[in-house]
C-alpha positions as CSV (number, residue, x, y, z in Angstrom):
1,M,41.5,194.6,138.7
2,P,44.2,195.7,136.1
3,R,47.6,194.3,136.5
4,R,50.3,196.7,137.6
5,K,53.3,197.3,135.4
6,S,56.8,196.5,136.6
7,G,57.7,200.2,137.0
8,E,54.7,200.9,139.0
9,K,55.4,197.9,141.2
10,N,58.9,199.1,142.1
11,K,57.5,202.6,142.9
12,F,54.9,201.0,145.1
13,H,57.5,199.1,147.1
14,Q,59.7,202.2,147.4
15,A,56.7,204.1,148.7
16,L,56.2,201.5,151.4
17,N,59.9,201.4,152.2
18,I,60.0,197.6,152.2
19,S,63.5,196.5,153.1
20,A,65.2,193.2,152.9
21,F,64.3,192.5,156.5
22,N,60.9,193.9,157.2
23,S,59.9,194.4,160.8
24,D,56.4,193.4,160.0
25,P,56.7,190.6,157.5
26,L,53.2,189.2,158.2
27,N,51.6,192.7,158.0
28,L,50.0,192.3,161.3
29,S,49.6,196.1,161.7
30,A,47.0,196.1,159.0
31,L,44.7,194.0,161.2
32,C,44.4,196.6,163.9
33,E,41.1,198.5,164.3
34,K,40.9,202.1,163.4
35,K,39.2,204.6,165.8
36,D,37.8,207.9,164.7
37,G,39.2,207.7,161.2
38,T,42.7,207.8,162.4
39,D,45.4,205.1,162.1
40,S,46.2,203.0,165.1
41,P,49.7,203.2,166.6
42,E,52.3,201.2,164.8
43,L,52.5,197.7,166.0
44,K,55.7,195.8,165.4
45,S,56.1,192.2,164.7
46,P,57.6,190.0,167.5
47,V,60.2,188.9,165.0
48,L,63.7,190.2,165.8
49,D,65.2,192.7,163.5
50,R,68.3,191.1,161.9
51,S,68.8,193.7,159.1
52,H,72.2,194.6,160.5
53,Q,73.4,191.0,159.9
54,Y,72.5,191.1,156.2
55,E,75.5,191.2,154.0
56,P,74.7,191.4,150.3
57,S,76.7,188.9,148.3
58,V,77.4,188.5,144.6
59,V,74.7,186.3,143.0
60,Q,76.3,183.4,141.2
61,L,74.7,182.2,138.0
62,L,73.2,178.7,138.3
63,D,74.5,175.9,136.3
64,I,71.8,174.1,134.4
65,N,73.6,170.7,134.7
66,D,74.3,171.3,138.4
67,P,71.4,173.4,139.8
68,L,72.3,172.5,143.4
69,N,76.0,173.4,142.9
70,L,77.2,170.1,144.2
71,N,80.2,169.9,142.0
72,H,81.6,173.3,143.2
73,I,81.3,173.2,146.9
74,D,84.4,174.4,148.6
75,D,83.2,173.6,152.2
76,P,84.5,170.1,153.1
77,T,81.7,169.5,155.5
78,L,79.2,170.0,152.7
79,K,80.9,167.6,150.3
80,P,79.1,164.4,149.5
81,A,80.2,161.5,151.5
82,C,82.7,159.1,149.9
83,K,81.9,155.5,149.3
84,R,81.9,153.4,152.5
85,K,84.8,151.0,152.8
86,K,83.7,147.3,152.7
87,R,84.2,145.8,156.1
88,K,86.1,142.5,156.4
89,R,83.7,140.2,158.0
90,R,84.6,136.9,159.5
91,N,83.2,134.0,157.6
92,T,81.1,131.9,160.0
93,G,78.8,130.3,157.5
94,G,80.2,126.8,158.0
95,T,83.0,124.7,159.4
96,L,85.8,123.0,157.6
97,T,86.0,119.3,157.6
98,E,89.0,117.4,159.1
99,T,90.7,116.9,155.8
100,E,90.2,120.5,154.7
101,E,91.7,121.8,157.9
102,L,94.7,119.5,157.8
103,A,95.3,120.4,154.1
104,C,95.2,124.1,154.8
105,L,97.6,123.6,157.7
106,V,100.1,121.6,155.6
107,D,99.9,124.1,152.8
108,H,100.6,127.0,155.2
109,I,103.6,125.2,156.8
110,T,105.1,124.2,153.4
111,N,104.8,127.8,152.0
112,D,106.6,129.2,155.1
113,S,109.3,126.6,154.8
114,L,109.7,127.5,151.1
115,D,110.0,131.2,151.9
116,I,112.7,130.4,154.5
117,S,114.7,128.2,152.1
118,I,114.5,130.9,149.4
119,N,115.8,133.6,151.8
120,S,118.6,131.4,153.0
121,S,119.6,130.6,149.4
122,I,119.7,134.3,148.5
123,V,121.9,135.0,151.4
124,T,124.4,132.2,150.5
125,E,124.6,133.4,146.9
126,E,125.8,136.8,148.0
127,N,129.5,137.3,148.8
128,V,129.2,138.3,152.4
129,T,131.3,137.4,155.4
130,Q,130.6,134.4,157.5
131,N,129.8,136.5,160.5
132,T,126.9,138.2,158.7
133,I,125.7,134.8,157.5
134,N,125.7,133.5,161.0
135,A,123.9,136.5,162.3
136,D,121.2,136.3,159.6
137,L,120.8,132.6,160.2
138,S,120.5,133.1,164.0
139,I,117.8,135.8,163.4
140,C,116.1,133.6,160.9
141,S,116.2,130.6,163.3
142,N,114.7,132.7,166.1
143,K,111.9,133.8,163.8
144,T,111.3,130.3,162.5
145,E,111.3,128.9,166.1
146,K,108.6,131.4,167.1
147,H,106.7,130.7,163.9
148,M,107.0,127.0,164.4
149,D,105.8,127.4,168.0
150,N,102.7,129.3,166.7
151,E,102.2,126.6,164.0
152,K,102.5,123.8,166.6
153,S,99.9,125.5,168.8
154,I,97.6,125.9,165.8
155,E,98.2,122.3,164.8
156,I,97.4,121.1,168.3
157,N,94.2,123.1,168.3
158,T,93.1,121.8,164.9
159,L,93.9,118.2,165.8
160,S,92.0,118.5,169.0
161,R,89.1,120.0,167.1
162,C,89.2,117.2,164.5
163,K,89.1,114.7,167.3
164,R,86.2,116.5,168.8
165,I,84.4,116.5,165.5
166,R,85.1,112.8,165.0
167,H,84.0,112.0,168.5
168,N,80.7,114.0,168.0
169,S,80.0,112.2,164.7
170,H,80.3,108.8,166.3
171,N,78.3,109.8,169.4
172,K,75.8,112.0,167.6
173,Q,72.7,112.4,169.6
174,F,69.6,112.2,167.4
175,K,66.5,113.9,168.6
176,F,63.8,111.2,168.7
177,N,60.2,111.8,169.5
178,E,59.0,109.6,172.4
179,K,55.6,109.6,170.9
180,N,56.9,107.2,168.2
181,R,57.5,104.5,170.8
182,K,53.8,103.8,170.8
183,Y,53.9,102.8,167.1
184,R,57.3,101.3,166.9
185,Y,55.9,97.9,165.8
186,G,53.8,99.5,162.9
187,N,50.7,99.0,165.1
188,Y,48.7,101.7,163.3
189,V,45.0,101.1,163.0
190,D,44.4,99.4,159.6
191,Y,48.0,99.8,158.6
192,N,48.6,100.0,154.9
193,D,44.9,99.7,154.1
194,C,43.2,102.0,151.6
195,L,39.7,100.4,152.2
196,R,39.4,100.9,155.9
197,K,35.6,101.5,155.9
198,H,34.8,98.4,153.8
199,M,35.5,94.8,154.6
200,V,37.2,94.1,151.2
201,D,40.7,93.1,150.4
202,Q,41.9,92.4,146.9
203,R,44.6,90.0,148.1
204,L,41.9,87.4,148.8
205,D,41.2,87.2,145.1
206,V,44.4,85.3,144.5
207,F,43.8,82.8,147.4
208,R,42.1,79.5,146.8
209,K,39.5,78.1,149.1
210,E,41.1,74.6,149.2
211,W,44.2,76.1,150.8
212,F,42.2,77.2,153.9
213,E,39.1,75.1,154.1
214,G,39.2,72.8,157.1
215,K,42.8,73.8,158.0
216,N,44.4,75.3,161.0
217,C,45.6,78.8,160.0
218,L,47.7,81.5,161.7
219,D,47.7,85.3,160.8
220,V,50.9,86.9,162.1
221,G,50.5,90.7,162.7
222,C,46.8,90.7,162.1
223,N,46.3,94.3,163.1
224,T,42.6,95.0,163.4
225,G,41.8,91.5,162.0
226,K,40.2,92.4,158.7
227,V,42.0,89.8,156.6
228,T,41.6,87.2,159.3
229,I,37.8,87.8,159.5
230,L,37.4,87.6,155.8
231,I,39.3,84.3,155.6
232,A,37.3,82.9,158.5
233,K,34.0,84.0,156.8
234,H,34.6,83.0,153.2
235,F,37.2,80.2,153.2
236,L,35.9,78.4,156.3
237,P,39.0,77.1,158.0
238,S,38.6,74.8,161.0
239,K,40.5,77.3,163.1
240,I,42.2,80.6,162.4
241,V,44.1,82.6,165.0
242,G,45.1,86.2,164.6
243,I,48.0,87.4,166.8
244,D,49.5,90.9,167.2
245,I,51.8,92.5,169.7
246,D,49.4,95.4,170.4
247,S,46.6,94.7,172.8
248,N,44.5,97.7,171.6
249,L,44.5,96.3,168.1
250,I,43.3,92.9,169.4
251,K,40.4,94.6,171.2
252,I,39.4,96.4,167.9
253,A,39.6,93.0,166.1
254,K,37.4,91.3,168.6
255,K,34.8,94.1,168.5
256,K,34.9,94.1,164.7
257,T,34.2,90.3,164.8
258,Q,31.2,90.9,167.0
259,E,29.8,93.6,164.7
260,F,30.4,91.5,161.6
261,S,28.8,88.4,163.0
262,V,25.7,90.3,164.3
263,V,25.2,91.9,160.9
264,N,25.3,88.5,159.1
265,R,23.0,86.9,161.7
266,N,19.4,87.9,161.6
267,I,18.7,87.5,165.3
268,Q,15.6,89.6,166.1
269,K,15.0,88.1,169.6
270,F,17.4,90.6,171.3
271,P,18.0,94.3,170.5
272,L,21.0,95.3,168.5
273,S,22.5,97.2,171.4
274,C,22.7,93.9,173.3
275,H,24.9,92.3,170.6
276,L,27.2,95.4,170.4
277,T,27.6,95.6,174.1
278,Y,28.0,92.0,175.2
279,G,29.0,90.3,172.0
280,P,27.3,87.8,169.7
281,I,24.6,85.6,171.4
282,L,25.5,82.0,170.6
283,G,22.5,79.6,170.7
284,T,22.7,75.8,170.3
285,Q,20.4,76.0,167.3
286,L,22.8,78.3,165.5
287,L,25.9,76.2,165.9
288,K,25.9,73.8,162.9
289,K,29.6,73.0,162.5
290,S,32.7,73.7,164.5
291,N,34.3,75.6,161.5
292,D,31.4,78.0,161.0
293,F,32.0,81.7,161.4
294,P,32.6,83.2,164.0
295,E,33.3,80.0,166.1
296,N,36.4,79.3,163.9
297,L,38.0,82.7,164.7
298,S,40.1,83.8,167.7
299,F,42.5,86.6,168.5
300,R,45.3,86.9,171.1
301,V,48.2,89.2,172.0
302,E,51.6,87.6,171.3
303,N,55.1,88.4,170.2
304,I,55.9,86.0,167.4
305,V,59.7,86.7,167.5
306,P,61.4,84.1,169.8
307,D,63.5,85.3,172.7
308,S,66.6,83.2,171.7
309,L,67.7,80.5,169.3
310,E,67.6,77.9,172.1
311,S,63.9,78.4,172.5
312,L,63.2,77.2,168.9
313,Q,63.5,73.6,170.0
314,T,60.3,73.8,172.0
315,F,58.0,74.6,169.1
316,Q,56.0,71.9,167.4
317,P,54.1,71.9,164.0
318,E,50.5,72.8,164.5
319,Y,49.4,75.0,161.6
320,D,48.7,74.1,157.9
321,C,48.7,77.7,156.7
322,I,50.5,80.9,158.0
323,L,50.0,84.4,156.7
324,C,52.7,87.0,157.1
325,L,51.5,90.1,155.3
326,N,53.4,93.5,155.7
327,V,55.1,92.4,158.9
328,T,58.8,91.8,158.0
329,K,59.8,95.4,158.0
330,W,58.7,96.0,161.6
331,I,60.3,92.8,162.8
332,H,63.5,93.7,161.0
333,L,63.6,97.3,162.4
334,N,62.9,96.2,166.0
335,F,64.9,93.0,166.2
336,G,67.5,93.2,163.5
337,D,68.8,90.6,161.1
338,V,69.0,88.0,163.9
339,G,65.5,88.5,165.0
340,L,64.1,88.2,161.5
341,K,66.0,85.0,160.7
342,S,64.9,83.4,164.0
343,F,61.3,84.4,163.1
344,F,61.6,82.6,159.8
345,K,62.9,79.5,161.5
346,K,60.0,79.6,164.0
347,I,57.5,79.9,161.2
348,F,59.0,76.9,159.4
349,L,58.8,74.8,162.7
350,L,55.2,75.8,163.3
351,L,54.1,74.6,159.8
352,R,53.1,71.0,159.3
353,P,54.6,69.0,156.4
354,G,53.0,70.3,153.2
355,G,52.1,73.6,155.0
356,R,51.9,76.9,153.2
357,L,53.4,80.3,154.0
358,F,52.0,83.4,152.4
359,L,54.7,86.1,152.7
360,Q,54.4,89.7,151.6
361,P,57.5,91.7,152.5
362,Q,58.0,95.5,152.3
363,S,60.7,97.0,150.1
364,F,63.8,98.3,151.7
365,N,63.0,101.8,150.5
366,S,60.1,101.9,152.9
367,Y,62.6,101.3,155.8
368,K,64.1,104.7,155.4
369,K,60.9,106.5,156.3
370,K,60.9,104.8,159.8
371,K,64.6,104.6,160.6
372,N,64.5,107.7,162.8
373,M,61.7,106.6,165.0
374,L,63.8,105.5,168.0
375,P,67.5,104.9,168.8
376,E,67.0,101.1,168.8
377,I,65.4,101.2,165.3
378,W,68.3,103.5,164.0
379,K,70.9,101.0,165.3
380,H,69.1,98.0,163.7
381,Y,68.7,99.9,160.5
382,S,72.4,100.8,160.3
383,D,73.4,97.2,161.0
384,I,71.1,95.6,158.3
385,R,72.9,93.2,156.0
386,F,70.0,90.9,155.2
387,Y,67.9,92.7,152.7
388,P,64.3,91.9,151.5
389,K,65.5,90.8,148.1
390,D,67.3,87.9,149.9
391,F,64.3,86.6,151.9
392,I,63.1,84.0,149.3
393,S,66.5,82.6,148.6
394,Y,67.2,82.3,152.4
395,L,63.8,80.5,153.0
396,L,64.6,78.1,150.1
397,S,68.1,77.4,151.4
398,S,69.1,74.4,153.6
399,E,69.2,76.7,156.6
400,I,65.3,76.9,156.5
401,G,64.1,74.2,154.1
402,F,61.1,75.3,152.1
403,A,60.6,73.2,149.0
404,R,59.3,75.7,146.4
405,S,57.9,79.2,146.1
406,E,55.9,81.2,143.6
407,C,54.8,84.8,143.3
408,L,51.1,85.0,143.3
409,T,50.7,88.7,142.3
410,Y,52.5,91.9,141.9
411,S,50.6,94.6,140.1
412,R,52.7,97.6,141.3
413,K,49.6,99.6,141.9
414,G,49.9,101.9,144.9
415,R,47.7,101.5,148.0
416,T,45.7,98.5,146.8
417,G,47.4,95.7,148.8
418,L,48.9,94.3,145.6
419,D,51.7,97.0,145.3
420,K,54.1,94.5,146.9
421,P,54.9,91.0,145.7
422,L,52.9,88.2,147.5
423,Y,54.8,84.9,147.7
424,H,53.5,81.4,148.3
425,L,56.0,79.0,149.8
426,V,55.3,75.3,150.5
427,K,57.0,73.1,153.0
428,S,58.1,69.7,151.8
429,Y,56.4,66.5,153.2
430,V,59.7,64.8,153.7
431,K,61.8,65.9,156.7
């Protein structure tokens, strides 16, 4: 279809009489059906006729730089909103310390006193009458009294707040987990052992067989008894006793002894379930010597730390060798400096002349990981003045009485059993 020219288009609109406000803007009348070749009656659109409200206005030219005419709006309601004022918010991010509060208070009071002194000096410099001076001073004194009353109330509030802060700091209630009470003595299964599934311990490589063979030995804090079992099996002491404060660990140690002894004995007369259920079957033909494994091994539940210093007089020497491996930290945290020193004294009394003590203490840095277990442990940790670096010098002092000491090994390798120094101390033969 050919395109109409602009003149023809205007003529077409004039012929249709299209006004600014058409009564039928959607041309709905064109959709009506025609009957008998005649036009249907005129149908008007439901849209209201607002042609009488139309007022032609002068068309303003558009500004290319401001097509929306935002810069030339006279109506104040249509003007762009101004920048919002920044609200003054109260700073509640933290609280001032006692010294900071007192320093702010002192600065505030001194600044006010300086302002008052300056004002009074200015008044005196002027040549005014005595009455005006007295009036000004009375007004100033009234203001200062009110100000000082306010400052006193502020000072009382701040001091009370400081006292409350100090009181809360001294009586701070830490949130302790009660589940930690079960393992407060370090009675984890196979504590500090990277080879839990294998009956191997590298610390036994530095031990000599003559130190244990035919001797009475004691293993303090034996845990599940792995080291105790290995010494009883390979070094053949006449008797070795493993003690621990946790009865569950002693049950595991006894069961491990039964399993280890059954594996090493080729008893085919009874099924394996019988040995695992009821323990090793001991026959007279199997008992060759009294120091054979596992007859030379026993476990019992005992707290090695004495109740008081007076009870130390009841102990008699009965062991030739005592092992204390990774135990001092837990004694220290649960019984404090006094408990650890009394433990060292008891160990010395239990050793026979010429007896040996194998001591492997934990470093003080490892204490920090367990200091928040319980309130008692936190109290003992905060009161510690006897550090692991002082253990050997204390054991060699006249208060204990060991003759000599040596460090067997210290490889600094993590989780191998040799990452902590292992000391060998010997008790003198002469009392």
